[in-house]
C-alpha positions in Angstrom: -77.7 83.1 80.8 -80.6 81.2 82.4 -78.6 78.8 84.6 -79.8 78.9 88.3 -78.4 82.0 90.0 -78.2 83.5 93.4 -80.9 85.9 92.3 -83.2 83.0 91.1 -82.9 81.3 94.5 -83.4 84.5 96.5 -86.5 85.2 94.4 -87.8 81.7 95.1 -87.2 82.1 98.9 -88.7 85.6 98.9 -91.9 84.1 97.6 -92.5 82.3 100.8 -95.5 83.6 102.8 -94.8 86.0 105.7 -94.7 84.2 109.0 -95.1 86.2 112.3 -92.0 86.0 114.4 -93.3 83.7 117.1 -96.1 82.0 115.3 -97.4 78.8 116.8 -100.0 76.4 115.4 -100.7 74.6 118.7 -103.7 72.3 118.3 -104.1 72.9 114.6 -104.6 69.6 112.7 -102.7 69.0 109.5 -102.6 65.9 107.2 -99.6 65.3 105.1 -100.1 62.9 102.2 -96.9 61.2 101.3 -93.8 60.5 103.4 -91.1 61.3 100.9 -88.6 64.1 101.6 -91.2 66.9 100.9 -93.8 65.3 103.2 -91.3 64.6 106.0 -89.9 68.1 105.8 -93.4 69.6 106.0 -94.4 67.4 108.9 -91.2 68.2 110.8 -91.6 71.9 110.4 -95.3 71.8 111.5 -94.6 69.5 114.5 -91.9 71.9 115.7 -94.5 74.7 115.7 -97.0 72.7 117.7 -99.3 71.3 115.0 -101.0 68.0 115.3 -99.7 66.2 112.2 -100.8 63.0 110.6 -98.6 61.6 107.8 -100.2 59.1 105.5 -97.9 57.0 103.3 -99.0 54.4 100.6 -95.8 52.4 100.8 -94.5 50.2 103.6 -91.6 52.6 104.1 -90.8 56.3 104.1 -88.4 58.3 101.9 -90.3 58.2 98.6 -87.7 58.2 95.8 -84.8 58.3 98.2 -84.4 54.6 99.2 -81.3 52.6 99.8 -81.3 48.8 99.0 -79.1 47.0 101.5 -80.3 43.5 100.8 -79.6 42.7 97.2 -75.8 42.9 97.6 -75.4 41.5 101.1 -75.3 44.9 102.9 -73.6 46.9 100.2 -75.7 50.1 99.7 -77.4 50.7 96.4 -79.5 53.9 96.0 -82.4 52.9 93.8 -83.3 56.6 93.3 -81.6 59.7 94.4 -77.9 58.9 95.2 -75.9 62.2 95.2 -76.2 65.6 96.8 -76.3 68.1 94.0 -74.1 71.2 94.5 -73.4 70.2 98.1 -71.9 73.5 99.3 -75.3 75.1 98.6 -77.6 72.2 99.2 -80.1 72.6 102.0 -79.8 68.9 102.9 -76.0 68.8 103.3 -75.9 70.4 106.8 -79.0 68.5 107.9 -77.5 65.2 107.0 -74.2 66.0 108.6 -76.0 67.1 111.8 -77.8 63.7 111.8 -74.4 61.9 111.7 -74.1 61.1 108.0 -70.6 61.1 106.4 -70.5 62.9 103.1 -67.7 62.2 100.6 -66.6 64.5 97.8 -66.4 62.8 94.4 -62.8 62.5 93.1 -63.8 64.0 89.8 -62.1 61.3 87.8 -63.6 60.4 84.4 -63.1 57.7 81.9 -64.4 58.5 78.4 -64.4 55.9 75.6 -65.5 56.2 72.0 -64.7 54.1 68.9 -63.0 51.7 71.2 -60.5 54.2 72.4 -60.1 55.9 75.7 -59.9 59.7 75.7 -56.6 61.3 76.7 -56.5 64.4 78.8 -56.8 66.8 75.9 -59.7 64.9 74.4 -61.5 64.7 77.8 -61.2 68.5 78.2 -62.5 69.0 74.6 -65.5 66.8 75.4 -66.2 68.7 78.7 -66.0 71.9 76.7 -68.5 70.5 74.3 -70.9 69.6 77.1 -70.6 73.2 78.4 -71.4 74.5 74.9 -74.6 72.4 74.8 -75.7 73.7 78.1 -75.0 77.2 76.9 -77.1 76.5 73.8 -80.0 75.4 76.0 -79.7 78.7 77.9 -79.6 80.8 74.7 -82.5 78.8 73.3 -84.5 79.6 76.4 -83.6 83.3 76.2 -84.9 83.4 72.6 -88.1 81.4 73.4 -87.1 78.7 70.9 -87.3 74.9 71.0 -84.6 72.4 71.3 -85.6 70.3 68.3 -82.5 71.3 66.5 -80.3 69.6 69.1 -80.0 66.3 67.3 -77.0 64.0 67.3 -75.0 64.0 64.1 -72.2 61.7 65.3 -71.1 59.5 68.2 -69.7 62.5 70.2 -73.0 64.4 70.0 -74.9 61.2 70.7 -73.0 60.7 74.0 -73.2 64.3 75.0 -76.9 64.7 74.3 -77.7 61.4 76.1 -75.8 62.5 79.2 -77.5 65.9 79.3 -80.9 64.9 78.1 -82.4 61.6 79.0 -79.9 60.6 81.6 -80.4 63.9 83.5 -84.0 65.0 82.7 -85.5 61.6 81.9 -86.7 62.6 78.4 -85.2 63.1 75.0 -83.8 66.5 74.2 -86.4 67.3 71.6 -89.1 66.8 74.2 -87.4 69.1 76.8 -88.7 72.6 77.5 -85.7 74.9 77.1 -86.8 77.3 79.8 -87.5 74.6 82.3 -84.0 73.0 81.6 -82.3 76.4 81.9 -84.0 77.5 85.1 -83.5 74.3 87.1 -80.3 72.7 88.2 -78.5 70.7 85.6 -77.0 68.3 88.1 -73.4 69.6 88.0 -71.3 68.6 91.0 -72.2 66.2 93.7 -71.2 64.3 96.8 -71.8 60.8 98.0 -73.3 59.9 101.4 -71.7 56.9 103.0 -74.1 54.0 103.4 -76.6 55.4 100.9 -78.5 58.7 100.6 -81.9 57.0 101.1 -80.7 55.4 104.4 -79.4 58.8 105.5 -82.7 60.5 104.8 -84.5 57.8 106.8 -82.1 58.5 109.7 -82.6 62.2 109.5 -86.4 62.0 109.8 -86.5 59.0 112.1 -88.5 61.0 114.7 -91.5 61.6 112.4 -94.4 59.3 113.0 -95.8 58.0 109.8 -98.9 55.8 109.1 -97.6 53.3 106.5 -99.6 51.2 104.0 -102.3 53.9 103.9 -102.9 55.0 100.3 -105.1 58.1 100.1 -108.1 57.7 97.7 -110.0 60.9 98.3 -109.5 64.4 99.6 -112.5 66.6 100.3 -111.4 70.1 100.9 -114.8 71.8 100.5 -115.5 73.2 103.9 -113.9 74.6 107.1 -112.2 71.3 107.6 -110.8 68.9 105.1 -111.6 65.1 105.0 -109.0 62.6 103.8 -110.1 59.0 103.0 -107.7 56.1 102.7 -108.1 52.9 100.7 -109.3 50.9 103.7 -112.1 53.4 104.3 -110.5 55.3 107.2 -111.3 59.0 107.3 -109.1 61.7 108.8 -110.3 65.3 109.5 -107.9 68.3 109.5 -107.7 72.0 109.2 -105.2 71.8 106.3 -103.9 69.1 103.9 -100.4 69.1 102.3 -100.2 66.8 99.3 -96.7 65.7 98.4 -97.3 62.8 96.0 -95.8 62.9 92.5 -97.5 64.6 89.6 -97.6 61.1 88.1 -99.9 60.0 90.8 -101.9 63.2 90.6 -102.4 62.8 86.9 -103.4 59.1 87.3 -106.6 59.9 89.2 -105.7 57.6 92.0 -106.7 60.4 94.4 -110.1 62.0 93.9 -110.4 65.7 94.9 -113.7 67.1 96.0 -114.5 69.6 94.6 -112.5 68.9 91.5 -109.3 70.9 91.3 -109.5 74.3 89.6 -108.8 74.1 85.9 -105.5 75.9 86.2 -104.2 73.5 88.8 -105.3 70.4 86.7 -103.7 71.9 83.7 -100.5 72.4 85.7 -100.5 68.7 86.7 -101.0 67.6 83.1 -98.1 70.0 82.1 -95.7 68.4 84.5 -95.3 64.7 83.5 -92.8 62.3 85.0 -89.5 61.8 83.3 -87.7 58.4 83.8 -84.2 57.8 85.0 -83.4 54.3 86.3 -80.3 52.8 88.0 -78.8 49.4 87.3 -76.3 48.0 89.8 -73.9 45.2 89.0 -71.7 43.3 91.6 -68.6 41.4 90.7 -66.5 38.9 92.6 -63.5 41.1 92.5 -62.4 44.7 91.9 -62.4 44.3 88.1 -60.8 47.7 87.5 -58.0 47.4 90.1 -56.5 49.9 92.5 -55.6 52.3 89.7 -59.2 53.4 89.3 -60.5 55.5 92.2 -63.9 54.8 93.8 -66.7 56.9 92.4 -65.0 57.3 89.0 -67.4 58.3 86.2 -67.5 56.1 83.1 -69.1 57.7 80.0 -68.8 55.8 76.8 -70.4 54.6 73.5 -70.3 50.9 72.8 -69.6 49.4 69.3 -73.4 49.1 68.7 -74.1 52.7 69.7 -75.3 52.2 73.3 -74.4 54.9 75.8 -72.8 53.8 79.0 -73.1 56.2 81.9 -71.9 54.6 85.1 -70.2 55.2 88.4 -67.4 52.7 89.1 -66.9 51.4 92.6 -70.0 53.2 94.0 -70.2 52.4 97.7 -68.0 49.3 97.2 -65.0 48.4 95.0 -67.0 45.5 93.5 -70.1 47.5 92.7 -70.9 49.5 89.5 -74.0 51.6 89.2 -75.4 52.6 85.7 -77.8 55.5 84.9 -80.3 54.9 82.1 -82.9 57.5 81.1 -85.6 58.4 78.7 -86.6 56.1 75.9 -83.9 53.6 76.7 -85.1 53.4 80.3 -88.7 52.9 79.2 -87.7 50.2 76.7 -85.8 48.2 79.4 -88.7 48.6 81.9 -90.9 46.9 79.3 -88.7 43.9 79.4 -87.5 41.6 82.3 -85.1 42.8 84.9 -82.5 40.4 83.5 -82.6 42.3 80.2 -81.6 45.5 82.0 -78.8 43.7 83.7 -77.6 42.2 80.4 -77.7 45.6 78.8 -75.3 47.0 81.4 -73.1 43.9 81.5 -72.9 43.7 77.8 -71.8 47.3 77.6 -68.9 46.6 80.0 -67.9 43.5 78.1 -67.9 45.5 74.8 -65.7 48.1 76.3 -63.3 46.1 78.4 -63.4 42.5 77.3 -64.9 39.1 78.1 -63.1 38.5 81.3 -65.4 40.9 83.0 -68.4 38.6 82.4 -66.7 35.8 84.3 -66.5 37.9 87.4 -70.2 39.0 87.4 -72.1 37.9 90.4 -75.6 39.5 90.4 -77.4 42.7 89.7 -80.5 44.9 90.5 -82.4 47.5 88.5 -84.8 50.2 89.6 -88.1 50.5 87.7 -89.5 53.9 88.7 -91.8 54.2 85.7 -93.9 51.2 86.8 -93.5 51.8 90.5 -97.2 52.3 91.5 -96.7 55.2 94.0 -94.6 57.5 91.8 -95.0 56.4 88.2 -91.7 58.0 87.2 -88.5 59.5 88.5 -89.1 63.3 88.6 -91.1 66.0 86.9 -90.3 67.7 83.6 -92.3 70.5 82.0 -94.0 70.0 78.7 -92.7 72.4 76.0 -93.9 75.9 76.8 -95.3 75.0 80.3 -92.5 75.9 82.7 -94.9 78.2 84.6 -97.0 75.2 85.6 -94.6 74.7 88.6 -95.5 78.1 90.0 -99.2 77.5 89.4 -99.3 74.2 91.2 -97.6 75.7 94.2 -100.5 78.0 94.8 -102.7 76.9 97.8 -106.4 76.1 97.2 -108.2 76.9 100.4 -107.1 74.3 102.9 -105.1 72.3 100.2 -101.5 72.9 99.4 -99.2 70.9 97.1 -95.5 70.2 97.6 -92.7 68.0 96.1 -89.7 68.1 93.9 -91.9 69.5 91.1 -92.2 72.7 93.1 -88.6 73.1 94.3 -87.9 76.3 92.3 -84.4 76.2 90.9 -83.8 72.9 92.8 -86.8 71.2 91.1 -86.1 67.5 90.3 -83.8 67.1 93.3 -84.1 66.0 96.9 -83.2 69.5 98.0 -86.1 70.8 95.9 -88.5 68.4 97.6 -87.1 69.5 101.0 -87.4 73.2 100.3 -90.9 72.7 98.8 -92.1 70.8 101.9 -90.9 73.5 104.2 -92.5 76.2 102.0 -95.8 74.3 102.1 -95.5 74.1 105.9 -94.8 77.9 106.0 -97.9 78.6 104.0 -100.0 76.6 106.4 -98.4 78.3 109.4 -98.9 81.7 107.9 -102.6 81.4 107.9 -104.6 80.2 104.9 -107.9 78.8 106.0 -106.6 77.8 109.5 -106.4 79.5 112.8 -102.9 80.8 113.4 -101.8 81.5 117.0 -99.3 84.1 117.7 -97.7 84.1 121.1 -96.0 87.4 120.5 -98.4 90.3 120.1 -95.6 92.6 119.0 -94.7 90.3 116.1 -94.6 91.8 112.6 -97.8 91.7 110.6 -98.2 89.9 107.3 -96.7 92.9 105.5 -93.2 92.2 106.9 -91.5 89.0 105.8 -89.9 87.1 108.7 -89.0 83.4 108.4 -88.0 82.0 111.8 -85.4 79.3 112.3 -86.7 75.9 113.3 -84.2 74.4 115.7 -84.5 70.9 117.2 -83.0 69.7 120.4 -80.6 67.4 118.5 -79.6 70.1 116.0 -79.2 72.9 118.5 -78.0 76.2 116.9 -78.6 75.1 113.3 -80.7 77.6 111.3 -82.3 75.7 108.4 -83.6 78.9 106.9 -80.1 80.4 106.4 -80.0 81.2 102.7 -76.3 80.4 102.2 -77.2 76.7 102.4 -79.5 76.9 99.4 -78.0 79.3 96.8 -76.8 77.9 93.5 -74.5 80.4 91.8 
């Protein structure tokens, strides 16, 4: 079975470059392009080891695809992108967020399933959950045999709902476009916990000490020489010993950043082989708790309406009057091509179809994310083209003073915030381990490059916490 295992994660971590026990990079200049989780994690690790780090961010904020909207609903938090911590017991971000003061809530696990106008009973719910498990097993077996997922096509409403939940609403593309090996070897999003106040807001708090130059889109990176030169849109040039690029593969493929010399053919092919899938969120606020106290906060609604639309929503997310919908793949792209009001109407009409017209009278306002047309990501997260799963490993290989990082390169945690975090730290480790820079080692008795040692990076406000402890990042 190809689902992410302890062995897979250990292999991923074992691939990190060797780092001398007391390595320091005092005085070494590093530029980090992008202030999402990967960029912030890389900058944090390098700063703690004494590097002079400049973080350049195109937006007017940090966090990348982790952003909490606290204005649309009068202070109620709405995560436009990442919203849940996947597999929290093994997620590298969970202990970091808790150490920064975030409160993490376990989801109740309650589910409402509706099809043909009828709500599933307990037996039907279990049967549907078993069916979902069978599809995931089929993906694993397809990957093992080197086959494609074209045969996974919906034949009835049950299959339509299941394939939508697993395919476009998880990966951001349709099942027949999904690479079986890539789906099997990365996390499938099972399990999660909610961060009070919003995950994006918590990420911002966790990295609040990292200085970032905002509104500074990078237009060119010249890495041909002893030092790299990074030019921003306003013509400002920064010189450094190393550059870590954490922008999305959507931005890399768009040509918004010119690389001099041109990237090696294998790296350019890897970028082209890792396009962006699309998963958007639609939040609706009501004047009252339309489901009443009998429905717990964070209850999942999965349903098919009378016209065949799939409804995948979290009821009472962050507030009893807020419902957050997930829409992915072709449906998400179709809604993005229309006005935001069309997206809101799509979600509201689905609820009315399932629960009656009274719901519409209680509707107040809504907000929808639009990651596909967002200029600094151009999508939600990476997916591998069919047969191109190895592109993730290729893109992670440094090119002289240039190193890439991001959720695309998160190993078994690819597509998640934890994957971005681990990838950012991996990139920082590569820079600290040598590359084209001048690594300082304050301990002459430290192991040489032949012995793998990854040192804990402990900050004053997280004293005693070892971020490199493998137990915090091991999906079983």
